[in-house]
PyMOL Python script that loads the backbone (N, CA, C, O; Angstrom):
from pymol import cmd

cmd.read_pdbstr("""\
ATOM      1  N   MET A   1      93.037  48.075  91.988  1.00  0.00           N
ATOM      2  CA  MET A   1      93.912  48.620  91.481  1.00  0.00           C
ATOM      3  C   MET A   1      93.398  50.099  91.393  1.00  0.00           C
ATOM      4  O   MET A   1      92.261  50.393  91.025  1.00  0.00           O
ATOM      5  N   PRO A   2      94.532  51.154  91.839  1.00  0.00           N
ATOM      6  CA  PRO A   2      93.642  52.768  91.672  1.00  0.00           C
ATOM      7  C   PRO A   2      93.125  52.938  90.276  1.00  0.00           C
ATOM      8  O   PRO A   2      93.149  52.377  89.180  1.00  0.00           O
ATOM      9  N   ASN A   3      92.620  54.055  90.910  1.00  0.00           N
ATOM     10  CA  ASN A   3      91.709  55.056  89.675  1.00  0.00           C
ATOM     11  C   ASN A   3      92.920  55.771  89.138  1.00  0.00           C
ATOM     12  O   ASN A   3      93.529  56.344  90.042  1.00  0.00           O
ATOM     13  N   PRO A   4      93.468  55.919  87.915  1.00  0.00           N
ATOM     14  CA  PRO A   4      94.282  57.200  87.492  1.00  0.00           C
ATOM     15  C   PRO A   4      93.689  58.384  87.252  1.00  0.00           C
ATOM     16  O   PRO A   4      94.460  59.340  87.180  1.00  0.00           O
ATOM     17  N   THR A   5      92.416  58.619  87.091  1.00  0.00           N
ATOM     18  CA  THR A   5      91.957  59.556  87.044  1.00  0.00           C
ATOM     19  C   THR A   5      92.193  60.327  88.446  1.00  0.00           C
ATOM     20  O   THR A   5      92.654  61.468  88.475  1.00  0.00           O
ATOM     21  N   VAL A   6      91.879  59.693  89.460  1.00  0.00           N
ATOM     22  CA  VAL A   6      92.092  60.319  90.868  1.00  0.00           C
ATOM     23  C   VAL A   6      93.701  60.570  91.457  1.00  0.00           C
ATOM     24  O   VAL A   6      94.164  61.422  92.215  1.00  0.00           O
ATOM     25  N   THR A   7      94.214  59.598  90.851  1.00  0.00           N
ATOM     26  CA  THR A   7      95.889  59.966  91.315  1.00  0.00           C
ATOM     27  C   THR A   7      96.618  61.235  90.574  1.00  0.00           C
ATOM     28  O   THR A   7      97.406  62.079  91.001  1.00  0.00           O
ATOM     29  N   LEU A   8      95.881  60.966  88.965  1.00  0.00           N
ATOM     30  CA  LEU A   8      96.338  62.663  88.181  1.00  0.00           C
ATOM     31  C   LEU A   8      95.738  63.684  88.958  1.00  0.00           C
ATOM     32  O   LEU A   8      96.526  64.542  89.355  1.00  0.00           O
ATOM     33  N   HIS A   9      94.476  63.826  89.301  1.00  0.00           N
ATOM     34  CA  HIS A   9      93.924  64.775  89.837  1.00  0.00           C
ATOM     35  C   HIS A   9      94.670  65.064  91.162  1.00  0.00           C
ATOM     36  O   HIS A   9      95.051  66.223  91.320  1.00  0.00           O
ATOM     37  N   THR A  10      94.961  64.038  92.265  1.00  0.00           N
ATOM     38  CA  THR A  10      95.668  64.695  93.195  1.00  0.00           C
ATOM     39  C   THR A  10      97.386  64.768  93.096  1.00  0.00           C
ATOM     40  O   THR A  10      97.974  65.243  94.068  1.00  0.00           O
ATOM     41  N   THR A  11      97.963  64.425  92.241  1.00  0.00           N
ATOM     42  CA  THR A  11      99.360  64.950  92.054  1.00  0.00           C
ATOM     43  C   THR A  11      98.801  66.308  91.299  1.00  0.00           C
ATOM     44  O   THR A  11      99.194  67.156  92.100  1.00  0.00           O
ATOM     45  N   ASN A  12      98.464  66.675  90.775  1.00  0.00           N
ATOM     46  CA  ASN A  12      98.156  67.815  89.990  1.00  0.00           C
ATOM     47  C   ASN A  12      97.688  69.239  91.381  1.00  0.00           C
ATOM     48  O   ASN A  12      97.991  70.431  91.426  1.00  0.00           O
ATOM     49  N   PHE A  13      96.896  68.402  92.281  1.00  0.00           N
ATOM     50  CA  PHE A  13      96.552  69.265  93.288  1.00  0.00           C
ATOM     51  C   PHE A  13      97.472  69.924  94.229  1.00  0.00           C
ATOM     52  O   PHE A  13      97.455  71.055  94.714  1.00  0.00           O
ATOM     53  N   ARG A  14      98.606  68.529  94.419  1.00  0.00           N
ATOM     54  CA  ARG A  14      99.254  68.566  95.523  1.00  0.00           C
ATOM     55  C   ARG A  14     100.842  69.490  94.703  1.00  0.00           C
ATOM     56  O   ARG A  14     101.732  70.052  95.341  1.00  0.00           O
ATOM     57  N   ALA A  15     100.762  69.393  93.469  1.00  0.00           N
ATOM     58  CA  ALA A  15     101.799  70.167  92.636  1.00  0.00           C
ATOM     59  C   ALA A  15     101.694  71.537  92.724  1.00  0.00           C
ATOM     60  O   ALA A  15     102.695  72.252  92.755  1.00  0.00           O
ATOM     61  N   ILE A  16     100.538  71.977  92.768  1.00  0.00           N
ATOM     62  CA  ILE A  16      99.543  73.325  92.960  1.00  0.00           C
ATOM     63  C   ILE A  16      99.925  74.071  93.640  1.00  0.00           C
ATOM     64  O   ILE A  16     100.535  75.115  93.410  1.00  0.00           O
ATOM     65  N   ARG A  17      99.512  73.484  94.831  1.00  0.00           N
ATOM     66  CA  ARG A  17      99.720  73.542  96.242  1.00  0.00           C
ATOM     67  C   ARG A  17     101.318  74.023  96.489  1.00  0.00           C
ATOM     68  O   ARG A  17     101.625  75.132  96.926  1.00  0.00           O
ATOM     69  N   VAL A  18     102.124  73.126  96.176  1.00  0.00           N
ATOM     70  CA  VAL A  18     103.329  73.291  96.504  1.00  0.00           C
ATOM     71  C   VAL A  18     104.293  74.387  95.645  1.00  0.00           C
ATOM     72  O   VAL A  18     105.424  74.688  96.028  1.00  0.00           O
ATOM     73  N   THR A  19     103.689  74.914  94.468  1.00  0.00           N
ATOM     74  CA  THR A  19     104.383  75.513  93.444  1.00  0.00           C
ATOM     75  C   THR A  19     103.410  77.090  94.391  1.00  0.00           C
ATOM     76  O   THR A  19     104.175  78.043  94.543  1.00  0.00           O
ATOM     77  N   LEU A  20     102.328  77.274  94.803  1.00  0.00           N
ATOM     78  CA  LEU A  20     102.210  78.595  95.464  1.00  0.00           C
ATOM     79  C   LEU A  20     102.372  78.734  96.508  1.00  0.00           C
ATOM     80  O   LEU A  20     102.251  79.846  97.021  1.00  0.00           O
ATOM     81  N   LEU A  21     102.740  77.542  97.266  1.00  0.00           N
ATOM     82  CA  LEU A  21     103.320  77.484  98.526  1.00  0.00           C
ATOM     83  C   LEU A  21     105.157  78.610  98.316  1.00  0.00           C
ATOM     84  O   LEU A  21     105.633  79.541  98.966  1.00  0.00           O
ATOM     85  N   LEU A  22     105.629  77.830  97.086  1.00  0.00           N
ATOM     86  CA  LEU A  22     106.811  78.505  97.213  1.00  0.00           C
ATOM     87  C   LEU A  22     106.841  79.651  96.666  1.00  0.00           C
ATOM     88  O   LEU A  22     107.852  80.306  96.919  1.00  0.00           O
ATOM     89  N   LEU A  23     105.935  80.213  95.874  1.00  0.00           N
ATOM     90  CA  LEU A  23     105.692  81.454  95.332  1.00  0.00           C
ATOM     91  C   LEU A  23     105.085  82.471  96.124  1.00  0.00           C
ATOM     92  O   LEU A  23     104.798  83.594  95.707  1.00  0.00           O
ATOM     93  N   LEU A  24     104.882  82.008  97.379  1.00  0.00           N
ATOM     94  CA  LEU A  24     104.220  83.144  98.574  1.00  0.00           C
ATOM     95  C   LEU A  24     105.284  82.661  99.527  1.00  0.00           C
ATOM     96  O   LEU A  24     105.041  83.019 100.680  1.00  0.00           O
ATOM     97  N   THR A  25     106.037  82.182  99.438  1.00  0.00           N
ATOM     98  CA  THR A  25     107.337  82.227 100.236  1.00  0.00           C
ATOM     99  C   THR A  25     108.075  82.960 100.116  1.00  0.00           C
ATOM    100  O   THR A  25     108.438  83.770 100.969  1.00  0.00           O
ATOM    101  N   GLY A  26     108.614  82.797  98.621  1.00  0.00           N
ATOM    102  CA  GLY A  26     109.603  83.343  98.025  1.00  0.00           C
ATOM    103  C   GLY A  26     109.281  85.160  98.090  1.00  0.00           C
ATOM    104  O   GLY A  26     110.098  85.961  98.544  1.00  0.00           O
ATOM    105  N   GLY A  27     108.000  85.515  97.563  1.00  0.00           N
ATOM    106  CA  GLY A  27     107.762  86.803  97.641  1.00  0.00           C
ATOM    107  C   GLY A  27     107.659  87.465  98.849  1.00  0.00           C
ATOM    108  O   GLY A  27     108.032  88.622  99.047  1.00  0.00           O
ATOM    109  N   PHE A  28     106.936  86.409  99.996  1.00  0.00           N
ATOM    110  CA  PHE A  28     107.261  87.319 101.496  1.00  0.00           C
ATOM    111  C   PHE A  28     108.783  87.237 101.540  1.00  0.00           C
ATOM    112  O   PHE A  28     109.027  88.270 102.162  1.00  0.00           O
ATOM    113  N   ALA A  29     109.961  86.677 101.282  1.00  0.00           N
ATOM    114  CA  ALA A  29     111.011  86.674 101.576  1.00  0.00           C
ATOM    115  C   ALA A  29     111.606  88.172 100.648  1.00  0.00           C
ATOM    116  O   ALA A  29     112.214  89.079 101.216  1.00  0.00           O
ATOM    117  N   LEU A  30     111.355  88.175  99.494  1.00  0.00           N
ATOM    118  CA  LEU A  30     111.975  89.438  98.688  1.00  0.00           C
ATOM    119  C   LEU A  30     111.027  90.839  99.711  1.00  0.00           C
ATOM    120  O   LEU A  30     111.382  91.948 100.112  1.00  0.00           O
ATOM    121  N   ARG A  31     110.260  90.376  99.772  1.00  0.00           N
ATOM    122  CA  ARG A  31     109.640  91.699 100.268  1.00  0.00           C
ATOM    123  C   ARG A  31     110.373  91.447 101.813  1.00  0.00           C
ATOM    124  O   ARG A  31     111.581  91.632 101.665  1.00  0.00           O
ATOM    125  N   LEU A  32     110.145  91.188 102.846  1.00  0.00           N
ATOM    126  CA  LEU A  32     111.556  91.509 103.786  1.00  0.00           C
ATOM    127  C   LEU A  32     112.830  91.505 103.656  1.00  0.00           C
ATOM    128  O   LEU A  32     113.571  91.949 104.533  1.00  0.00           O
ATOM    129  N   TYR A  33     113.257  90.996 102.528  1.00  0.00           N
ATOM    130  CA  TYR A  33     114.699  91.410 102.146  1.00  0.00           C
ATOM    131  C   TYR A  33     115.248  92.804 102.276  1.00  0.00           C
ATOM    132  O   TYR A  33     115.058  93.642 101.395  1.00  0.00           O
ATOM    133  N   ARG A  34     115.807  93.011 103.178  1.00  0.00           N
ATOM    134  CA  ARG A  34     116.510  94.829 103.217  1.00  0.00           C
ATOM    135  C   ARG A  34     115.510  95.660 103.807  1.00  0.00           C
ATOM    136  O   ARG A  34     115.656  96.860 103.574  1.00  0.00           O
ATOM    137  N   LEU A  35     114.667  95.379 104.414  1.00  0.00           N
ATOM    138  CA  LEU A  35     113.172  96.034 104.211  1.00  0.00           C
ATOM    139  C   LEU A  35     113.914  97.487 105.386  1.00  0.00           C
ATOM    140  O   LEU A  35     113.413  98.591 105.177  1.00  0.00           O
ATOM    141  N   GLY A  36     114.554  97.444 106.036  1.00  0.00           N
ATOM    142  CA  GLY A  36     114.895  98.533 106.919  1.00  0.00           C
ATOM    143  C   GLY A  36     116.101  99.326 106.353  1.00  0.00           C
ATOM    144  O   GLY A  36     116.399 100.415 106.845  1.00  0.00           O
ATOM    145  N   GLU A  37     116.885  98.718 105.191  1.00  0.00           N
ATOM    146  CA  GLU A  37     117.692  99.525 104.496  1.00  0.00           C
ATOM    147  C   GLU A  37     117.662 100.875 103.555  1.00  0.00           C
ATOM    148  O   GLU A  37     118.561 101.465 102.956  1.00  0.00           O
ATOM    149  N   GLN A  38     116.631 101.051 103.645  1.00  0.00           N
ATOM    150  CA  GLN A  38     115.891 102.078 102.515  1.00  0.00           C
ATOM    151  C   GLN A  38     115.576 102.727 103.608  1.00  0.00           C
ATOM    152  O   GLN A  38     115.053 102.219 104.600  1.00  0.00           O
ATOM    153  N   SER A  39     115.957 104.159 103.432  1.00  0.00           N
ATOM    154  CA  SER A  39     115.277 104.978 104.573  1.00  0.00           C
ATOM    155  C   SER A  39     113.633 105.661 103.780  1.00  0.00           C
ATOM    156  O   SER A  39     113.287 105.559 102.603  1.00  0.00           O
ATOM    157  N   LEU A  40     112.860 106.368 104.986  1.00  0.00           N
ATOM    158  CA  LEU A  40     111.508 106.868 104.363  1.00  0.00           C
ATOM    159  C   LEU A  40     111.956 108.023 103.480  1.00  0.00           C
ATOM    160  O   LEU A  40     112.933 108.767 103.569  1.00  0.00           O
ATOM    161  N   TRP A  41     110.938 107.958 102.584  1.00  0.00           N
ATOM    162  CA  TRP A  41     110.989 109.057 101.656  1.00  0.00           C
ATOM    163  C   TRP A  41     110.475 110.641 102.369  1.00  0.00           C
ATOM    164  O   TRP A  41     110.131 110.754 103.545  1.00  0.00           O
ATOM    165  N   TYR A  42     110.504 111.429 101.678  1.00  0.00           N
ATOM    166  CA  TYR A  42     109.570 112.570 102.635  1.00  0.00           C
ATOM    167  C   TYR A  42     108.657 112.874 102.862  1.00  0.00           C
ATOM    168  O   TYR A  42     108.375 113.578 103.832  1.00  0.00           O
ATOM    169  N   ASP A  43     107.844 112.418 101.990  1.00  0.00           N
ATOM    170  CA  ASP A  43     106.107 112.239 102.251  1.00  0.00           C
ATOM    171  C   ASP A  43     106.251 111.151 103.087  1.00  0.00           C
ATOM    172  O   ASP A  43     105.558 111.396 104.074  1.00  0.00           O
ATOM    173  N   GLU A  44     106.836 109.980 103.222  1.00  0.00           N
ATOM    174  CA  GLU A  44     106.722 109.097 104.578  1.00  0.00           C
ATOM    175  C   GLU A  44     106.965 109.491 105.701  1.00  0.00           C
ATOM    176  O   GLU A  44     106.122 109.352 106.588  1.00  0.00           O
ATOM    177  N   THR A  45     108.530 110.250 106.008  1.00  0.00           N
ATOM    178  CA  THR A  45     108.725 110.743 106.848  1.00  0.00           C
ATOM    179  C   THR A  45     107.657 111.967 107.442  1.00  0.00           C
ATOM    180  O   THR A  45     107.572 112.159 108.655  1.00  0.00           O
ATOM    181  N   VAL A  46     107.008 112.616 106.640  1.00  0.00           N
ATOM    182  CA  VAL A  46     106.001 113.770 107.492  1.00  0.00           C
ATOM    183  C   VAL A  46     104.942 113.200 107.586  1.00  0.00           C
ATOM    184  O   VAL A  46     104.168 113.984 108.135  1.00  0.00           O
ATOM    185  N   SER A  47     104.135 111.672 107.219  1.00  0.00           N
ATOM    186  CA  SER A  47     103.594 111.029 107.757  1.00  0.00           C
ATOM    187  C   SER A  47     103.595 110.817 109.286  1.00  0.00           C
ATOM    188  O   SER A  47     102.997 111.231 110.279  1.00  0.00           O
ATOM    189  N   ALA A  48     104.755 109.799 108.896  1.00  0.00           N
ATOM    190  CA  ALA A  48     105.430 109.559 110.401  1.00  0.00           C
ATOM    191  C   ALA A  48     105.642 110.103 111.323  1.00  0.00           C
ATOM    192  O   ALA A  48     105.627 109.534 112.415  1.00  0.00           O
ATOM    193  N   PHE A  49     105.895 111.317 111.186  1.00  0.00           N
ATOM    194  CA  PHE A  49     105.832 112.793 112.310  1.00  0.00           C
ATOM    195  C   PHE A  49     104.533 113.178 112.490  1.00  0.00           C
ATOM    196  O   PHE A  49     104.165 113.531 113.610  1.00  0.00           O
ATOM    197  N   LEU A  50     103.866 113.167 111.663  1.00  0.00           N
ATOM    198  CA  LEU A  50     102.360 113.386 111.964  1.00  0.00           C
ATOM    199  C   LEU A  50     101.781 112.656 113.055  1.00  0.00           C
ATOM    200  O   LEU A  50     101.314 113.013 114.136  1.00  0.00           O
ATOM    201  N   ALA A  51     101.977 111.195 112.323  1.00  0.00           N
ATOM    202  CA  ALA A  51     101.459 110.110 113.325  1.00  0.00           C
ATOM    203  C   ALA A  51     102.045 110.154 114.804  1.00  0.00           C
ATOM    204  O   ALA A  51     101.424 109.629 115.728  1.00  0.00           O
ATOM    205  N   GLY A  52     103.413 110.878 115.021  1.00  0.00           N
ATOM    206  CA  GLY A  52     103.727 110.409 116.296  1.00  0.00           C
ATOM    207  C   GLY A  52     103.252 111.740 117.067  1.00  0.00           C
ATOM    208  O   GLY A  52     103.781 111.921 118.164  1.00  0.00           O
ATOM    209  N   GLN A  53     102.263 112.745 116.598  1.00  0.00           N
ATOM    210  CA  GLN A  53     102.209 113.699 117.280  1.00  0.00           C
ATOM    211  C   GLN A  53     100.839 113.515 118.062  1.00  0.00           C
ATOM    212  O   GLN A  53     100.107 112.889 117.295  1.00  0.00           O
ATOM    213  N   SER A  54     100.278 113.736 119.049  1.00  0.00           N
ATOM    214  CA  SER A  54      99.289 113.906 120.172  1.00  0.00           C
ATOM    215  C   SER A  54      97.920 114.411 118.850  1.00  0.00           C
ATOM    216  O   SER A  54      98.051 115.164 117.885  1.00  0.00           O
ATOM    217  N   ILE A  55      96.924 113.793 119.229  1.00  0.00           N
ATOM    218  CA  ILE A  55      95.973 113.891 118.062  1.00  0.00           C
ATOM    219  C   ILE A  55      95.316 115.595 118.212  1.00  0.00           C
ATOM    220  O   ILE A  55      94.897 116.068 117.156  1.00  0.00           O
ATOM    221  N   PRO A  56      95.232 116.439 119.402  1.00  0.00           N
ATOM    222  CA  PRO A  56      94.971 117.490 119.084  1.00  0.00           C
ATOM    223  C   PRO A  56      95.889 118.465 118.093  1.00  0.00           C
ATOM    224  O   PRO A  56      95.465 119.465 117.515  1.00  0.00           O
ATOM    225  N   ALA A  57      97.105 117.995 118.037  1.00  0.00           N
ATOM    226  CA  ALA A  57      98.114 118.696 117.437  1.00  0.00           C
ATOM    227  C   ALA A  57      97.935 118.204 115.864  1.00  0.00           C
ATOM    228  O   ALA A  57      97.923 118.890 114.841  1.00  0.00           O
ATOM    229  N   LEU A  58      97.792 116.687 116.045  1.00  0.00           N
ATOM    230  CA  LEU A  58      97.676 116.499 114.497  1.00  0.00           C
ATOM    231  C   LEU A  58      96.183 116.876 113.841  1.00  0.00           C
ATOM    232  O   LEU A  58      95.955 116.828 112.633  1.00  0.00           O
ATOM    233  N   ILE A  59      95.513 117.139 114.545  1.00  0.00           N
ATOM    234  CA  ILE A  59      94.572 117.697 114.047  1.00  0.00           C
ATOM    235  C   ILE A  59      94.460 119.143 113.562  1.00  0.00           C
ATOM    236  O   ILE A  59      93.991 119.557 112.502  1.00  0.00           O
ATOM    237  N   ALA A  60      95.010 119.831 114.607  1.00  0.00           N
ATOM    238  CA  ALA A  60      95.531 121.670 114.138  1.00  0.00           C
ATOM    239  C   ALA A  60      96.661 121.473 113.249  1.00  0.00           C
ATOM    240  O   ALA A  60      96.749 122.557 112.672  1.00  0.00           O
ATOM    241  N   HIS A  61      97.436 120.831 112.874  1.00  0.00           N
ATOM    242  CA  HIS A  61      98.294 120.678 111.840  1.00  0.00           C
ATOM    243  C   HIS A  61      97.655 120.758 110.477  1.00  0.00           C
ATOM    244  O   HIS A  61      97.886 121.575 109.585  1.00  0.00           O
ATOM    245  N   THR A  62      96.552 119.449 110.493  1.00  0.00           N
ATOM    246  CA  THR A  62      95.978 118.852 108.976  1.00  0.00           C
ATOM    247  C   THR A  62      94.767 119.981 108.934  1.00  0.00           C
ATOM    248  O   THR A  62      94.095 119.734 107.932  1.00  0.00           O
ATOM    249  N   ALA A  63      94.284 121.018 109.574  1.00  0.00           N
ATOM    250  CA  ALA A  63      92.996 121.633 109.599  1.00  0.00           C
ATOM    251  C   ALA A  63      93.937 123.097 108.331  1.00  0.00           C
ATOM    252  O   ALA A  63      93.345 124.008 107.751  1.00  0.00           O
ATOM    253  N   ARG A  64      95.117 122.865 108.293  1.00  0.00           N
ATOM    254  CA  ARG A  64      95.800 123.663 107.293  1.00  0.00           C
ATOM    255  C   ARG A  64      96.069 123.229 106.110  1.00  0.00           C
ATOM    256  O   ARG A  64      96.274 123.921 105.113  1.00  0.00           O
ATOM    257  N   ASP A  65      96.077 121.690 106.218  1.00  0.00           N
ATOM    258  CA  ASP A  65      96.535 120.693 104.985  1.00  0.00           C
ATOM    259  C   ASP A  65      95.533 120.820 104.054  1.00  0.00           C
ATOM    260  O   ASP A  65      94.565 121.545 104.285  1.00  0.00           O
ATOM    261  N   ILE A  66      95.641 120.235 103.083  1.00  0.00           N
ATOM    262  CA  ILE A  66      94.947 120.344 101.726  1.00  0.00           C
ATOM    263  C   ILE A  66      94.175 118.808 101.946  1.00  0.00           C
ATOM    264  O   ILE A  66      92.987 118.669 101.651  1.00  0.00           O
ATOM    265  N   HIS A  67      95.038 117.633 102.522  1.00  0.00           N
ATOM    266  CA  HIS A  67      94.644 116.411 103.091  1.00  0.00           C
ATOM    267  C   HIS A  67      94.041 116.166 104.339  1.00  0.00           C
ATOM    268  O   HIS A  67      94.572 116.428 105.419  1.00  0.00           O
ATOM    269  N   PRO A  68      92.815 115.612 104.171  1.00  0.00           N
ATOM    270  CA  PRO A  68      91.829 115.475 105.483  1.00  0.00           C
ATOM    271  C   PRO A  68      92.720 115.055 106.262  1.00  0.00           C
ATOM    272  O   PRO A  68      93.868 114.777 105.915  1.00  0.00           O
ATOM    273  N   PRO A  69      92.088 114.937 107.841  1.00  0.00           N
ATOM    274  CA  PRO A  69      93.448 113.970 108.653  1.00  0.00           C
ATOM    275  C   PRO A  69      92.966 112.895 108.753  1.00  0.00           C
ATOM    276  O   PRO A  69      93.557 112.118 109.502  1.00  0.00           O
ATOM    277  N   GLY A  70      92.092 112.555 108.266  1.00  0.00           N
ATOM    278  CA  GLY A  70      91.670 110.971 108.557  1.00  0.00           C
ATOM    279  C   GLY A  70      92.530 110.043 108.302  1.00  0.00           C
ATOM    280  O   GLY A  70      92.584 109.183 109.181  1.00  0.00           O
ATOM    281  N   TYR A  71      93.438 109.856 107.149  1.00  0.00           N
ATOM    282  CA  TYR A  71      94.455 108.812 107.204  1.00  0.00           C
ATOM    283  C   TYR A  71      95.640 109.182 108.468  1.00  0.00           C
ATOM    284  O   TYR A  71      96.239 108.356 109.157  1.00  0.00           O
ATOM    285  N   TYR A  72      95.716 110.189 108.502  1.00  0.00           N
ATOM    286  CA  TYR A  72      96.620 110.559 109.972  1.00  0.00           C
ATOM    287  C   TYR A  72      96.215 109.709 110.854  1.00  0.00           C
ATOM    288  O   TYR A  72      96.985 108.899 111.369  1.00  0.00           O
ATOM    289  N   LEU A  73      94.866 109.789 111.160  1.00  0.00           N
ATOM    290  CA  LEU A  73      94.468 109.890 112.377  1.00  0.00           C
ATOM    291  C   LEU A  73      94.367 107.756 112.481  1.00  0.00           C
ATOM    292  O   LEU A  73      94.365 107.031 113.476  1.00  0.00           O
ATOM    293  N   LEU A  74      94.320 107.511 111.445  1.00  0.00           N
ATOM    294  CA  LEU A  74      94.776 106.005 111.205  1.00  0.00           C
ATOM    295  C   LEU A  74      95.793 105.494 111.254  1.00  0.00           C
ATOM    296  O   LEU A  74      95.962 104.393 111.779  1.00  0.00           O
ATOM    297  N   LEU A  75      96.661 106.155 110.739  1.00  0.00           N
ATOM    298  CA  LEU A  75      98.041 105.724 111.175  1.00  0.00           C
ATOM    299  C   LEU A  75      98.736 105.886 112.276  1.00  0.00           C
ATOM    300  O   LEU A  75      99.611 105.124 112.687  1.00  0.00           O
ATOM    301  N   HIS A  76      98.233 107.230 112.952  1.00  0.00           N
ATOM    302  CA  HIS A  76      98.494 107.263 114.557  1.00  0.00           C
ATOM    303  C   HIS A  76      98.261 106.036 115.592  1.00  0.00           C
ATOM    304  O   HIS A  76      98.953 105.668 116.541  1.00  0.00           O
ATOM    305  N   GLY A  77      96.944 105.493 115.031  1.00  0.00           N
ATOM    306  CA  GLY A  77      96.303 104.313 115.643  1.00  0.00           C
ATOM    307  C   GLY A  77      97.196 103.229 115.772  1.00  0.00           C
ATOM    308  O   GLY A  77      97.552 102.546 116.732  1.00  0.00           O
ATOM    309  N   TRP A  78      97.541 103.240 114.267  1.00  0.00           N
ATOM    310  CA  TRP A  78      98.872 101.806 113.598  1.00  0.00           C
ATOM    311  C   TRP A  78      99.800 101.845 114.656  1.00  0.00           C
ATOM    312  O   TRP A  78     100.118 101.054 115.544  1.00  0.00           O
ATOM    313  N   ALA A  79     100.329 103.565 114.152  1.00  0.00           N
ATOM    314  CA  ALA A  79     101.995 103.515 114.754  1.00  0.00           C
ATOM    315  C   ALA A  79     101.808 103.350 116.371  1.00  0.00           C
ATOM    316  O   ALA A  79     102.787 102.749 116.812  1.00  0.00           O
ATOM    317  N   THR A  80     100.797 103.714 117.482  1.00  0.00           N
ATOM    318  CA  THR A  80     100.702 103.165 118.525  1.00  0.00           C
ATOM    319  C   THR A  80     100.240 101.798 118.906  1.00  0.00           C
ATOM    320  O   THR A  80     100.117 101.751 120.130  1.00  0.00           O
ATOM    321  N   LEU A  81      99.967 100.777 118.387  1.00  0.00           N
ATOM    322  CA  LEU A  81      99.659  99.370 118.020  1.00  0.00           C
ATOM    323  C   LEU A  81     101.104  98.927 117.927  1.00  0.00           C
ATOM    324  O   LEU A  81     101.811  98.404 118.788  1.00  0.00           O
ATOM    325  N   ALA A  82     101.392  99.282 116.591  1.00  0.00           N
ATOM    326  CA  ALA A  82     102.809  98.262 115.745  1.00  0.00           C
ATOM    327  C   ALA A  82     104.069  99.068 116.151  1.00  0.00           C
ATOM    328  O   ALA A  82     105.142  98.493 115.968  1.00  0.00           O
ATOM    329  N   GLY A  83     104.101 100.622 116.804  1.00  0.00           N
ATOM    330  CA  GLY A  83     105.078 101.386 116.793  1.00  0.00           C
ATOM    331  C   GLY A  83     105.636 101.910 115.395  1.00  0.00           C
ATOM    332  O   GLY A  83     105.225 101.483 114.315  1.00  0.00           O
ATOM    333  N   ASN A  84     106.706 102.969 115.554  1.00  0.00           N
ATOM    334  CA  ASN A  84     106.763 104.509 114.637  1.00  0.00           C
ATOM    335  C   ASN A  84     107.980 103.896 113.879  1.00  0.00           C
ATOM    336  O   ASN A  84     108.623 104.839 113.419  1.00  0.00           O
ATOM    337  N   SER A  85     108.666 102.492 113.503  1.00  0.00           N
ATOM    338  CA  SER A  85     109.636 102.401 113.240  1.00  0.00           C
ATOM    339  C   SER A  85     109.492 102.161 111.522  1.00  0.00           C
ATOM    340  O   SER A  85     108.364 102.100 111.031  1.00  0.00           O
ATOM    341  N   GLU A  86     110.796 102.023 110.610  1.00  0.00           N
ATOM    342  CA  GLU A  86     110.515 101.945 109.342  1.00  0.00           C
ATOM    343  C   GLU A  86     109.319 100.891 108.967  1.00  0.00           C
ATOM    344  O   GLU A  86     108.254 101.196 108.429  1.00  0.00           O
ATOM    345  N   PHE A  87     109.748  99.534 109.386  1.00  0.00           N
ATOM    346  CA  PHE A  87     109.305  98.268 109.340  1.00  0.00           C
ATOM    347  C   PHE A  87     108.062  98.112 109.315  1.00  0.00           C
ATOM    348  O   PHE A  87     107.445  97.491 108.450  1.00  0.00           O
ATOM    349  N   SER A  88     107.472  98.827 110.539  1.00  0.00           N
ATOM    350  CA  SER A  88     106.127  98.680 111.253  1.00  0.00           C
ATOM    351  C   SER A  88     105.159  99.661 109.957  1.00  0.00           C
ATOM    352  O   SER A  88     103.978  99.432 109.696  1.00  0.00           O
ATOM    353  N   LEU A  89     106.039 100.788 109.267  1.00  0.00           N
ATOM    354  CA  LEU A  89     105.420 102.193 108.725  1.00  0.00           C
ATOM    355  C   LEU A  89     105.178 101.428 107.119  1.00  0.00           C
ATOM    356  O   LEU A  89     104.188 101.739 106.455  1.00  0.00           O
ATOM    357  N   ALA A  90     106.036 100.570 106.684  1.00  0.00           N
ATOM    358  CA  ALA A  90     106.291  99.976 105.420  1.00  0.00           C
ATOM    359  C   ALA A  90     104.865  99.533 104.838  1.00  0.00           C
ATOM    360  O   ALA A  90     104.791  98.984 103.739  1.00  0.00           O
TER     361      ALA A  90
END
""", "prot")
cmd.dss("prot")
cmd.show_as("cartoon", "prot")
cmd.util.cbc("prot")
cmd.orient("prot")
């Protein structure tokens, strides 16, 4: 005869795993839903523009900016790897 404590624990563990998997899948689906529909805002567009520049041009532009060039250099590397689309920059 099976131990009721072990059976209950196994059933609860499976239910928790299935619930978490459904929540993660739903969250991911909501994140991807209409992702390309909303255009980039002004600050995001400026960041994408700067990331598309050459590194010397990027540093020259950010030398006059209040923000340091570290973020833009990181975004430049990411855009080189993943592309410069709205989907890859979101």
